[in-house]
C-alpha positions, 0 to 999 in steps of 0.5 A: 288032149291040149294043143297050145296055139303059139307057134314052135318054130324050132328045130325038132327031132323025131323019136318013137314016134314023137316029136320032141324039141331037139335043142334043151335050151329051145324046150327050156324057153317054152317051159318058162311059157308054158309054165307061165301059161298054168300058173304052175312048174314046168321043167324038160326032160330028155327023151332019148334024141330029144327034149319034151315038156313035163310038168302037173295039170290038175294034179296030173303028170302031163309030157308035152311034146311037139305036133305040127308046129304046136306043142301038145300032151305026149305018151311019155315014153 
């Protein structure tokens, strides 16, 4: 379980118990930041009523949502 330390401070929604980005634009902005940090492509994906980040870390598919104003790995819905 990884948590990025920078505060998100964007509008969020809760879908199936997962906190996600409310808007695609905010998710895309964070996808670019995470991609730079992990040096791998990161995309955004619509999950229910919100947006999550998707990428690969060490060859493993990862989905990130939000937890307490931080990015956190979540189980993809």
